[in-house]
C-alpha positions in Angstrom: -101.6 89.2 165.5 -100.1 91.3 168.3 -101.4 90.9 171.9 -102.5 94.6 171.9 -104.7 94.0 168.9 -106.1 90.8 170.4 -107.1 92.7 173.6 -109.0 95.3 171.5 -110.6 92.6 169.4 -111.9 90.7 172.5 -113.8 93.8 173.5 -116.1 93.5 170.4 -119.0 91.5 171.8 -120.5 90.6 168.4 -117.5 88.6 167.3 -116.3 85.3 168.6 -112.6 84.8 169.4 -112.4 82.3 166.5 -113.9 84.8 164.1 -111.5 87.5 165.2 -108.5 85.2 164.9 -109.5 84.2 161.4 -110.0 87.7 160.1 -107.5 88.6 157.3 -104.8 91.1 157.9 -105.9 94.6 156.5 -103.9 95.8 153.6 -100.9 97.9 154.6 -101.6 101.6 154.0 -99.7 102.9 151.0 -97.7 106.0 151.1 -99.1 109.1 149.4 -97.6 109.5 145.9 -96.9 113.1 145.3 -96.5 114.7 141.9 -95.6 118.2 140.7 -96.6 118.8 137.1 -96.3 121.7 134.7 -97.5 122.6 131.2 -95.3 125.2 129.7 -97.2 126.4 126.6 -94.9 127.9 124.0 -96.1 129.7 120.9 -93.6 130.9 118.3 -96.5 132.6 116.5 -97.0 134.7 119.7 -96.7 137.8 117.5 -97.8 136.3 114.2 -96.1 138.3 111.4 -93.8 140.2 113.7 -93.8 143.7 115.3 -93.3 146.0 112.3 -96.0 148.7 112.6 -97.2 147.6 116.0 -96.0 150.7 117.9 -97.1 154.1 116.5 -93.6 155.5 116.7 -90.9 153.7 114.8 -88.2 152.3 117.2 -85.5 149.8 116.1 -85.7 148.2 119.6 -89.3 147.3 119.0 -89.9 147.0 115.3 -88.9 143.4 114.9 -89.6 141.0 112.0 -91.4 137.7 112.5 -88.1 135.9 112.4 -86.5 138.1 115.0 -89.4 137.6 117.4 -89.4 133.8 116.8 -85.6 133.7 117.5 -86.1 135.8 120.7 -88.8 133.4 121.9 -86.5 130.4 121.4 -83.3 131.9 122.8 -84.7 134.1 125.7 -87.6 131.9 127.0 -87.4 128.4 125.6 -83.8 127.4 125.8 -83.4 128.5 129.4 -86.2 126.0 130.4 -84.2 123.3 128.6 -81.1 124.3 130.4 -82.9 124.2 133.8 -84.0 120.6 133.3 -80.7 119.5 131.8 -79.2 120.7 135.1 -81.5 118.5 137.2 -81.4 114.8 136.1 -84.3 113.8 138.4 -86.7 116.3 137.1 -89.1 116.0 134.2 -91.9 118.2 132.7 -94.2 118.8 129.8 -93.7 121.5 127.1 -96.4 122.3 124.6 -95.5 123.9 121.2 -96.7 123.7 117.6 -94.9 121.7 115.0 -93.9 124.9 113.2 -91.8 125.9 116.2 -89.8 122.8 115.8 -89.1 123.6 112.2 -87.9 127.0 113.2 -85.6 125.5 116.0 -84.2 123.0 113.5 -83.5 125.6 110.8 -82.0 128.3 112.9 -81.1 127.0 116.3 -79.3 123.6 116.0 -77.8 123.8 119.5 -81.3 124.1 121.0 -82.5 121.2 118.9 -79.7 119.0 120.3 -80.8 119.9 123.9 -84.4 119.1 123.1 -83.5 115.8 121.5 -81.5 114.9 124.5 -84.3 115.6 127.0 -87.1 114.0 125.0 -85.1 110.8 124.3 -84.4 110.5 128.0 -88.1 110.9 128.8 -87.2 114.0 130.8 -89.4 116.3 128.6 -92.6 115.3 126.9 -93.5 117.6 124.1 -97.2 118.1 123.6 -98.0 119.1 120.0 -101.4 118.7 118.6 -101.2 120.9 115.6 -98.5 122.3 113.2 -99.7 125.9 113.5 -101.4 127.3 116.6 -104.7 127.0 114.8 -108.0 127.9 116.4 -109.0 124.4 115.3 -112.3 124.1 117.3 -113.8 126.5 114.8 -112.7 124.7 111.6 -113.3 121.4 109.9 -111.6 118.3 111.1 -109.8 117.9 107.8 -107.8 121.1 108.5 -106.7 119.8 111.9 -106.0 116.2 110.7 -103.6 117.4 108.0 -102.0 119.7 110.5 -101.6 116.9 113.0 -100.1 114.6 110.4 -97.6 117.3 109.4 -96.7 117.7 113.0 -95.8 114.1 113.5 -93.7 114.1 110.3 -91.9 117.2 111.5 -91.0 115.6 114.8 -89.8 112.4 113.1 -87.8 114.5 110.6 -86.0 116.4 113.4 -85.4 113.4 115.7 -87.6 114.7 118.6 -89.9 112.3 120.3 -93.6 113.5 120.2 -95.1 113.1 123.6 -98.4 111.3 124.4 -100.0 114.2 126.2 -102.2 116.9 124.6 -102.6 120.5 125.6 -103.5 123.1 122.9 -103.1 126.7 121.9 -105.5 128.8 124.0 -106.2 125.7 126.0 -108.7 124.5 123.4 -110.4 121.4 124.6 -113.4 119.4 123.5 -114.9 116.0 123.9 -114.6 115.3 120.2 -110.8 115.4 120.7 -111.0 111.9 122.3 -111.5 109.9 119.1 -109.1 112.2 117.2 -106.4 111.7 119.8 -106.8 107.9 119.7 -106.6 107.9 115.9 -103.3 109.9 115.9 -101.7 108.1 118.8 -102.1 110.5 121.7 -103.0 109.2 125.1 -104.0 112.0 127.6 -105.7 115.4 127.4 -105.0 118.1 130.0 -108.4 119.8 130.3 -108.0 123.4 131.6 -109.3 123.9 135.1 -111.0 127.2 134.4 -112.9 125.8 131.4 -114.0 122.9 133.7 -115.1 125.1 136.6 -116.9 127.6 134.2 -119.2 124.8 133.1 -119.4 123.0 136.5 -118.7 125.4 139.3 -117.9 123.7 142.6 -117.5 120.2 141.1 -114.3 118.6 142.6 -111.9 117.2 140.0 -111.0 113.5 140.0 -107.5 112.1 139.7 -108.1 110.7 136.2 -111.0 110.5 133.8 -112.1 108.1 131.1 -112.1 110.1 127.9 -113.4 107.9 125.2 -110.6 105.4 124.6 -108.0 107.7 126.1 -107.7 109.5 129.4 -108.0 113.0 130.7 -107.2 115.1 133.8 -107.8 118.7 134.7 -105.1 121.2 135.5 -106.4 121.4 139.1 -104.3 120.5 142.1 -105.9 117.8 144.2 -105.5 115.5 147.2 -107.2 112.1 146.8 -107.2 108.9 148.9 -109.0 105.5 148.9 -110.2 104.7 152.4 -110.3 101.0 151.6 -106.8 100.5 150.2 -105.1 103.5 151.7 -103.8 104.5 148.3 -103.4 108.3 148.0 -102.4 110.9 145.5 -101.3 114.5 145.9 -101.0 116.6 142.8 -99.8 120.1 142.4 -99.2 122.2 139.3 -96.2 124.4 139.4 -96.9 126.2 136.1 -99.7 126.2 133.6 -99.3 129.3 131.4 -97.5 130.7 128.5 -94.0 129.3 128.7 -92.5 132.5 127.4 -93.4 134.1 130.8 -91.4 131.8 133.0 -87.8 132.6 132.2 -88.5 136.3 131.5 -90.2 137.1 134.8 -93.7 137.5 133.2 -92.8 139.6 130.2 -94.1 138.7 126.8 -92.8 139.1 123.2 -94.9 142.2 122.5 -92.2 144.1 124.4 -89.0 142.8 122.7 -86.7 145.4 124.2 -87.3 143.9 127.7 -88.4 140.3 126.7 -85.1 138.8 127.9 -84.0 135.9 130.1 -84.1 136.8 133.8 -81.8 134.6 135.8 -83.6 135.5 139.0 -86.9 134.3 137.7 -85.4 131.0 136.6 -83.7 130.6 140.0 -87.0 131.3 141.8 -88.8 128.5 139.9 -85.8 126.2 140.4 -86.0 126.8 144.1 -89.7 126.0 144.2 -89.2 122.7 142.4 -86.3 121.8 144.7 -88.4 122.6 147.7 -91.2 120.3 146.4 -88.7 117.5 145.7 -87.4 117.8 149.3 -91.0 117.3 150.5 -91.3 114.1 148.5 -92.9 115.4 145.3 -91.8 113.8 142.0 -91.1 116.5 139.5 -92.8 114.6 136.7 -94.4 114.5 133.3 -98.2 114.2 133.0 -97.6 110.8 131.6 -95.7 109.7 134.7 -98.5 110.9 136.9 -101.2 109.2 134.7 -99.4 105.8 134.9 -99.3 106.1 138.7 -102.9 107.2 138.9 -104.1 104.4 136.7 -102.6 101.9 139.1 -104.5 103.2 142.2 -107.4 105.4 141.2 -110.6 104.5 139.3 -111.3 106.0 135.9 -114.0 108.6 136.7 -116.6 109.6 134.1 -116.4 113.3 133.2 -119.5 115.5 133.4 -121.0 116.9 130.2 -118.5 119.3 128.6 -118.6 121.8 125.8 -115.7 122.9 123.6 -113.9 125.9 124.8 -110.7 127.6 125.9 -108.7 127.9 129.1 -109.8 131.3 130.3 -113.5 131.5 129.5 -114.4 134.1 132.1 -112.0 136.6 130.6 -112.3 135.7 126.9 -116.0 135.0 127.1 -115.3 131.5 125.9 -114.6 131.2 122.2 -116.1 134.7 121.5 -112.8 136.5 121.6 -111.6 134.6 118.5 -115.0 134.6 116.8 -116.4 138.2 117.0 -115.4 139.4 120.4 -113.4 142.7 120.3 -110.3 143.6 122.2 -108.3 146.9 122.3 -107.2 146.8 118.7 -109.2 148.8 116.1 -107.7 146.6 113.4 -109.4 143.4 114.4 -111.3 141.6 111.7 -112.5 138.3 113.1 -115.2 137.6 110.5 -112.9 138.5 107.6 -110.2 136.1 108.7 -112.4 133.1 109.7 -114.8 133.4 106.7 -111.7 133.5 104.4 -110.5 130.3 106.1 -113.8 128.7 105.2 -113.5 129.8 101.5 -109.9 128.5 101.4 -110.9 125.2 103.0 -113.8 124.7 100.5 -111.5 125.4 97.6 -108.8 123.1 98.9 -111.1 120.1 99.3 -112.4 120.8 95.8 -108.9 120.9 94.5 -108.2 117.5 96.1 -111.1 116.0 94.3 -110.4 117.7 91.0 -106.8 116.7 90.9 -107.6 113.0 91.7 -110.3 112.9 88.9 -108.0 114.5 86.4 -105.1 112.2 87.3 -103.0 115.3 88.2 -100.1 114.8 90.6 -100.6 117.9 92.9 -99.5 116.3 96.1 -96.7 118.8 96.8 -98.9 121.8 96.0 -101.7 120.5 98.1 -99.4 119.8 101.0 -98.0 123.3 100.8 -101.5 124.8 100.6 -102.8 122.9 103.6 -99.7 124.0 105.5 -100.5 127.6 104.6 -104.1 127.0 105.6 -103.0 125.9 109.1 -100.8 128.9 109.5 -103.6 131.2 108.4 -106.0 129.6 110.9 -103.7 130.7 113.8 -105.6 131.9 116.8 -103.6 135.1 117.0 -105.0 136.4 113.7 -108.4 136.9 115.5 -107.2 136.5 119.1 -107.6 138.6 122.2 -106.0 141.8 120.8 -104.7 141.2 117.3 -103.1 144.2 115.7 -103.0 144.9 112.0 -99.9 142.7 111.3 -101.5 139.7 112.9 -104.7 140.1 111.0 -102.8 140.4 107.8 -100.7 137.3 108.7 -103.9 135.3 108.7 -105.4 136.9 105.6 -102.1 136.5 103.6 -101.6 132.9 104.4 -105.2 132.0 103.7 -105.2 134.0 100.4 -102.1 132.1 99.2 -103.7 128.7 100.2 -106.8 129.8 98.2 -104.7 130.8 95.2 -102.9 127.5 95.1 -106.2 125.6 95.3 -107.8 127.5 92.5 -104.7 127.0 90.3 -104.9 123.3 90.9 -108.6 123.3 89.9 -107.8 125.2 86.7 -105.1 122.8 85.8 -107.4 119.9 86.5 -110.1 121.3 84.3 -107.6 122.0 81.5 -106.2 118.5 81.8 -109.7 117.0 81.6 -110.8 119.2 78.7 -113.6 120.7 80.7 -114.4 124.4 80.9 -117.2 124.3 83.5 -117.4 121.6 86.1 -119.4 120.5 89.1 -117.1 119.2 91.9 -118.7 117.0 94.5 -116.1 116.9 97.3 -117.9 114.2 99.3 -118.2 111.9 96.4 -114.8 112.9 95.0 -116.2 113.5 91.5 -115.8 116.3 88.9 -118.3 116.3 86.0 -119.0 118.8 83.2 -121.8 121.1 84.1 -123.4 124.3 83.0 -123.1 127.5 85.0 -124.9 127.2 88.3 -128.5 128.3 88.0 -129.7 131.3 90.0 -131.7 130.5 93.2 -135.4 131.1 93.8 -136.7 134.6 94.3 -137.0 136.3 97.7 -140.2 135.8 99.7 -142.0 138.2 102.0 -143.4 135.7 104.5 -140.5 135.2 106.9 -140.8 132.1 109.0 -139.6 134.0 112.1 -138.6 137.4 113.3 -134.9 138.1 114.0 -133.7 140.5 116.6 -131.0 142.7 115.0 -128.6 145.1 116.7 -126.6 147.4 114.4 -126.6 150.9 116.1 -126.5 153.6 113.4 -126.0 151.1 110.6 -129.1 150.4 108.5 -130.1 146.7 108.3 -132.5 144.7 106.3 -133.4 141.0 106.0 -134.1 139.2 102.8 -135.7 135.7 103.0 -135.6 133.1 100.3 -137.5 129.8 100.5 -135.3 127.1 99.0 -137.7 124.1 99.7 -140.3 123.1 102.2 -138.6 123.5 105.6 -135.6 125.3 104.2 -135.1 129.1 104.0 -132.1 131.3 103.5 -131.9 134.7 105.1 -129.5 137.5 104.1 -128.9 140.1 106.8 -127.5 143.2 105.1 -125.8 145.9 107.1 -125.0 149.3 105.6 -122.1 151.5 106.6 -122.2 153.6 109.7 -120.0 155.7 112.0 -120.6 154.4 115.5 -119.3 151.2 117.1 -118.7 148.1 115.0 -121.0 145.8 117.0 -123.5 143.8 114.9 -125.7 141.0 116.2 -128.5 138.8 115.0 -130.6 136.7 117.4 -132.7 133.8 116.3 -135.6 133.0 118.6 -135.5 129.5 120.0 -137.3 127.4 122.4 -136.0 125.7 125.6 -134.6 122.2 125.1 -131.3 120.4 124.7 -128.3 122.1 123.3 -127.7 120.8 119.8 -124.5 121.5 117.9 -121.5 119.8 116.3 -118.5 119.3 118.5 -115.0 120.2 117.2 -113.4 117.3 115.2 -116.7 115.5 114.8 -119.4 115.4 112.1 -122.5 114.3 114.0 -124.8 116.5 116.2 -124.4 116.4 119.9 -127.2 116.8 122.5 -126.6 118.1 126.0 -129.1 119.1 128.7 -128.8 122.8 129.6 -129.5 122.0 133.3 -126.3 120.0 133.4 -124.3 123.2 133.5 -123.8 126.1 135.8 -122.9 128.9 133.4 -125.2 131.8 132.5 -124.2 131.6 128.8 -121.6 129.9 126.6 -120.2 130.5 123.1 -120.1 127.6 120.7 -117.4 127.7 118.0 -119.5 125.9 115.4 -116.9 124.1 113.2 -119.6 123.4 110.6 -121.9 126.3 111.4 -124.8 124.1 112.8 -126.7 124.9 116.0 -130.2 124.0 117.1 -133.0 126.4 118.0 -135.2 123.8 119.6 -138.7 122.7 118.4 -137.3 121.0 115.3 -135.6 124.1 114.0 -131.9 124.6 113.2 -129.8 127.4 111.9 -126.6 127.0 109.8 -124.1 129.8 109.1 -122.9 130.1 105.6 -119.4 130.5 106.9 -118.1 132.0 103.7 -120.2 135.1 104.8 -120.4 134.8 108.6 -118.2 132.8 110.8 -119.0 133.9 114.4 -119.5 132.0 117.6 -123.1 131.2 118.6 -124.1 132.4 122.0 -126.4 130.0 123.9 -127.9 130.5 127.3 -128.8 128.0 130.1 -132.3 129.5 130.6 -133.2 130.5 127.0 -133.4 128.8 123.7 -132.3 131.9 121.7 -129.1 131.8 119.7 -127.1 135.0 119.0 -124.4 135.7 116.5 -122.3 138.7 117.2 -119.3 140.5 115.8 -117.7 143.6 117.3 -114.6 143.6 115.1 -115.5 144.8 111.6 -115.0 148.1 109.8 -118.0 150.3 110.4 -117.6 152.0 107.0 -118.0 148.8 105.1 -121.3 147.2 104.2 -121.7 143.6 105.4 -123.9 140.7 104.5 -124.4 137.7 106.7 -126.1 134.6 105.3 -127.9 132.0 107.4 -129.9 128.9 106.5 -133.0 128.0 108.6 -134.1 124.4 108.5 -137.0 122.5 109.9 -136.9 118.7 110.5 -134.4 116.5 112.1 -131.0 117.4 113.5 -129.4 114.8 111.3 -130.8 116.4 108.1 -129.7 119.8 109.3 -126.3 118.6 110.3 -125.8 116.8 107.0 -126.7 120.1 105.2 -124.2 122.0 107.3 -121.5 119.6 106.3 -122.3 119.8 102.6 -122.4 123.6 102.8 -119.3 124.3 104.9 -117.1 121.2 105.1 -117.4 119.0 102.0 -119.3 121.2 99.5 -120.4 120.7 95.9 -119.1 123.6 93.9 -119.4 124.9 90.3 -116.1 126.0 88.8 
């Protein structure tokens, strides 16, 4: 102990000299560890289906095929990022892309593949890839994502590219149910979008690292953190969290292919920013590098209650933009695309069961169909402003997946010598059965009154009582000439939010008062949501597959679509159940996820 410290210690009257001399030396203050991270989100399906017909006047500079747009994304925006990091051996970063993009790179851009292999093998780039297609997976059954994730891992192995441990998803999709799914598939850390975090918990400061089930999570917020006891400190800044296509092109996107070109000045500007940060002691790092450092010095914080959503909830109204919310395009058809995805999913899981029972080797056909299902579930088919070509991309891929599934079922029936069958996808059985009987007749005594908005379009409701505590309501809309908006509100009572999280199959319960938002849109992967008071509503997602709007100060639930064709009649089908959430959730699973079907 120095004499200076001894003099100051002797001035403390409550401590004896012996006590002061026996005090342990305080731990030396650690230097602040500084990290600069990025998440460059690339989407080779940015313009799903290509640009043909997008612009009203034909122009060869703009009318590009899907393959031409894909190639331009890879050459003009993706490869320049690889070149930047190849030029700086001390830098590392994260790139997110779907497995399909890697297939395109391997098939048509072998030189780019070599660069990516080099950087990933050296640990200089971690590739985040959670799905084969940029699916809007929070709105669809786990089986669809699980097969997509397995195909992704096989694709990375096939092309010799190391799949990174970090997860970030198309449209910044995030949900608590991803934790167990990530653990099962070998992922380690989720980057939760900062805007989705703050939309749910405005003003809540982020922590350096969160416990996320058996994996970890961080938000895309910058932060400064220190521990007063140990002196350990972290400083984190994010240099880029956005569409990767925008970085090397100076902010231009593939919808403008004539100017969507590499801009050396934009790359140089970003390069200078990273060099400046490095000169100030920041480590230009992967998320995984930061997480390993944070684990060593910071406690694992418990995250607040969180709902499934996307990375810009204020501008996209949460999941609504993909499930009924309109953009500028008059061609948008959210319900048509998402309900067809449900029909295709149902038929595919039925095909799996039928083929197994019949002893039919349909593995290759099923793999192809589930790949098409993943492509058809792409977010851009119902996204922020999908034009006709993107809508048709989704419908075409889903229709082909459906065709293959029905062909497999027909072959299975023929092989088994059965003309009419009952396929129980949960049990994996296929038995001979008569044609499905008609349901009970409609009833006039509706258990509740719906609030319906349809402008100049006529509407009517038709209730059927299936059993005690179980009704079906058909909401039928006629054609009209005014705006497309249709909505149905089920009256509810205040209580916990009850719904099924993405990638799970059990109901979740969250207190409304835990959140700061005014309203939120739930994606409903199985169509189930609670109304409070022991009542639940389930979408028949072959007829209506919209987000459910819930409010913090009301128990009402609203389903809304502003994207249909006003000249076409529409029928939405909902089930109303009374009882327990487990019973209602089980029914939703049987209806929309693992159905029993007559074929």
